C-alpha positions in Angstrom: 30.8 2.7 -61.0 28.4 1.4 -63.8 26.8 -1.1 -61.5 26.0 1.4 -58.5 24.4 3.7 -61.5 22.7 0.6 -62.9 21.3 -0.5 -59.7 20.1 3.1 -59.1 18.6 3.3 -62.7 16.7 0.3 -62.3 15.1 1.4 -59.1 14.0 4.5 -60.4 12.5 2.9 -63.4 14.9 3.5 -66.0 15.7 1.0 -68.6 19.4 -0.4 -68.4 20.0 -2.1 -71.5 22.5 -1.3 -73.5 22.9 -1.2 -77.5 24.4 -4.1 -79.2 26.3 -2.4 -81.6 27.7 0.1 -79.1 28.1 -1.8 -75.7 29.2 1.5 -73.8 26.0 3.1 -74.4 22.5 2.7 -73.1 19.9 1.9 -75.5 17.5 4.6 -74.3 18.5 8.4 -74.5 17.4 9.0 -71.2 19.6 6.6 -69.3 22.6 7.7 -71.4 21.9 11.4 -70.3 21.7 10.3 -66.9 24.9 8.0 -67.2 26.5 11.1 -68.2 25.4 13.4 -65.7 26.3 10.5 -63.2 29.8 10.3 -64.5 30.2 14.1 -64.4 28.7 14.3 -61.1 31.5 12.0 -59.8 34.1 13.3 -61.3 33.2 16.7 -60.1 32.8 15.4 -56.5 36.5 13.8 -56.9 38.3 16.7 -57.6 36.5 18.6 -54.7 37.6 15.8 -52.6 41.4 16.3 -53.8 41.2 19.9 -52.2 40.8 18.2 -48.7 42.5 14.7 -49.1 43.0 14.1 -45.7 38.6 14.1 -44.9 38.6 11.5 -48.0 41.3 8.9 -47.7 40.1 5.6 -48.1 39.8 3.9 -44.6 41.7 0.5 -44.0 40.0 -2.4 -45.6 39.7 -4.5 -42.4 37.9 -1.2 -40.5 34.3 -0.5 -40.2 32.6 2.3 -42.5 32.9 5.5 -40.0 30.1 8.1 -40.2 30.9 11.3 -42.2 32.1 14.4 -40.5 29.9 17.8 -40.6 32.9 19.0 -43.1 32.9 16.2 -45.3 29.0 16.1 -45.4 29.0 20.0 -46.3 31.5 19.4 -49.2 29.4 16.8 -50.4 26.3 18.8 -50.2 28.4 21.8 -52.1 29.1 19.6 -54.7 25.7 17.8 -55.4 24.1 21.3 -55.3 26.8 22.5 -57.6 26.1 19.7 -60.3 22.1 20.0 -59.7 22.2 23.7 -60.2 23.9 23.2 -63.3 22.0 20.8 -64.8 18.8 22.0 -63.8 19.5 25.3 -66.3 19.9 22.6 -69.0 16.8 23.0 -71.7 15.7 19.1 -72.2 15.8 19.9 -76.0 19.7 20.4 -75.6 20.4 16.7 -75.9 23.8 15.2 -75.6 25.6 18.9 -76.8 23.8 20.3 -73.4 25.1 18.2 -71.2 28.4 18.4 -72.2 28.0 22.2 -72.3 27.4 22.2 -68.6 30.2 19.3 -67.8 32.5 21.7 -69.5 31.4 24.9 -67.7 31.7 22.8 -64.3 35.3 21.9 -65.1 36.2 25.6 -66.1 34.7 26.7 -62.6 36.4 23.9 -61.2 40.0 25.0 -62.8 39.4 29.0 -62.1 38.7 28.0 -58.3 42.1 26.1 -58.6 43.7 28.6 -60.0 42.7 31.2 -57.5 43.8 29.1 -54.5 
């Protein structure tokens, strides 16, 4: 997961160098912030995928990748839009505390939806 993030971040022009004292964190604040957002989006998407496991079941290793269906694409777009909407309301001055609040808000929303169903 981190390799995919770092490849994306480098393509987008972000510095992916990590701190020497804390190798799990990035040296540049903005890269660290985006890493946390990336993880939140994946976790949020995993919960949505758990709602419809048959559509997200992993294919056999020897099979070729198949194109995603309309239902799966709709779920992915919905999840992505939810995460983007949540983070678009975040003030840049909020820092990591703001990012964590958004993540907690997404978790509460997901829990409330799960309890409703």
